[in-house]
Structure formats: structure tokens, C-alpha cells
C-alpha positions as CSV (number, residue, x, y, z in Angstrom):
1,M,2.7,-5.6,-4.1
2,I,1.3,-2.2,-3.1
3,V,-1.0,-0.5,-5.4
4,A,-2.3,3.3,-5.2
5,T,-5.5,4.4,-6.9
6,F,-6.4,7.7,-5.7
7,P,-7.2,7.9,-2.9
8,C,-7.1,4.3,-1.9
9,F,-4.2,1.7,-1.4
10,L,-4.1,-2.1,-2.1
11,V,-1.8,-4.6,-0.7
12,T,-1.5,-8.3,-1.6
13,E,-2.5,-10.7,1.1
14,E,1.4,-11.6,1.3
15,T,2.0,-8.2,2.2
16,Q,-0.9,-8.0,4.6
17,R,0.3,-11.1,6.6
18,A,3.7,-9.3,6.9
19,L,2.3,-6.1,8.2
20,Q,0.0,-8.2,10.6
21,K,3.0,-10.0,11.8
22,M,4.8,-7.0,12.5
23,G,2.0,-5.3,14.4
24,F,1.9,-2.1,12.6
25,T,-0.3,1.2,13.5
26,G,-2.5,3.3,11.4
27,A,-4.1,1.4,9.1
28,T,-7.0,-1.4,8.9
29,F,-7.7,-3.9,6.1
30,A,-11.1,-4.6,3.9
31,D,-12.0,-6.7,1.3
32,A,-11.4,-5.2,-2.1
33,E,-12.9,-6.1,-5.6
34,V,-10.3,-5.5,-8.4
35,T,-11.1,-5.8,-12.2
36,T,-9.1,-5.2,-15.1
37,S,-10.1,-2.9,-18.1
38,E,-10.9,-3.9,-21.6
39,E,-7.7,-2.2,-22.4
40,C,-5.7,-4.2,-20.0
41,Q,-7.2,-7.6,-20.8
42,E,-6.5,-6.7,-24.8
43,D,-2.7,-5.6,-23.7
44,Q,-2.0,-8.5,-21.4
45,P,-4.3,-11.3,-22.1
46,G,-4.0,-14.1,-19.5
47,L,-2.9,-11.7,-16.8
48,D,-3.1,-13.3,-13.5
49,L,-3.4,-10.6,-10.7
50,P,-2.7,-11.6,-7.0
51,H,-5.5,-11.2,-4.7
52,F,-5.6,-7.6,-3.3
53,V,-7.2,-6.2,0.0
54,W,-8.0,-2.6,0.6
55,L,-5.2,-0.9,3.4
56,K,-7.4,1.8,4.8
57,V,-4.8,4.4,6.2
58,N,-6.4,6.2,9.2
59,G,-3.1,7.0,11.2
60,K,-1.5,10.2,11.8
61,A,1.6,11.2,9.6
62,G,4.8,11.0,11.5
63,Q,3.2,9.1,14.4
64,D,1.9,6.0,13.2
65,D,3.3,3.6,10.7
66,F,0.9,4.6,8.0
67,G,-0.7,8.4,7.5
68,I,-1.6,10.7,5.0
69,A,-0.2,14.1,4.7
70,V,-1.4,16.9,2.7
71,P,-2.0,16.5,-0.1
72,F,-3.1,12.8,0.1
73,R,0.6,11.5,0.1
74,L,1.2,8.2,1.8
75,V,3.6,8.5,4.8
76,I,5.0,5.3,6.0
77,S,7.4,4.5,8.9
78,E,10.9,3.4,8.2
79,R,10.3,0.2,9.6
80,V,7.3,-0.5,7.2
81,L,9.5,0.8,4.4
82,D,12.3,-1.7,5.3
83,L,9.5,-4.5,5.5
84,L,8.1,-3.7,2.0
85,E,11.5,-3.4,0.8
86,S,12.6,-6.9,2.1
87,L,9.2,-8.2,0.2
88,G,11.0,-6.7,-2.9
89,I,8.3,-3.9,-3.3
90,P,10.2,-0.8,-5.3
91,F,9.2,2.4,-4.5
92,A,9.6,5.1,-7.4
93,I,10.0,8.1,-5.2
94,V,10.9,8.1,-1.3
95,E,11.5,11.2,0.6
96,P,11.8,12.1,4.3
97,Y,8.6,13.2,5.8
98,D,8.8,16.9,7.5
99,E,5.9,17.8,9.6
100,E,5.1,21.3,8.3
């Protein structure tokens, strides 16, 4: 799973392990504290979230596996996209990156 909350990206520990195994470039990981809002607790009582880690993107878009393009759009390589799709992570919008 990958979660985006501007301008921060979170991934599950399972996704972190898979990315580390493939030897990706352009990001590091850090601890993240995730809490749910009162609305979330009311709407989904007993919701059990997975443990998330912070995906700190620091790569160059179009060169590294992870990068940030204007205006704060996450750019990932095709090999990372393939990995995430193999983990069952759906993407609502995926479009080719054009370095302009």
C-alpha cells in the first residue's frame, strides 16, 4: 500500500521490504506516526491500519526510480510501477513522464 498526503508519501512495511529487495534509487525510509481522525474512528470502528513508514523521495524525476516533478507529482520508474502492481497496489492515474 502507498499513501500520499501532500507532500508526504507513506508505504507499508511490506512495500518497503519489496523496494529494498529490488535495490531502488531516489528515496529513503524513516519512521512515521499515523493516527486516525475521530471521523474515521466513527465511520470505521475497529479499523486496523498496517504499520506505515515514510517514503522520503529525494531522487531526480526521470532518472531515479523515485522523483518529484512540478507541481509536487510523484514520478516512479516502470520497474517500480511493475513491483507495486505485483503487490496489488492500484493506481488511479498513471501517465508517462515527459521531462519538460
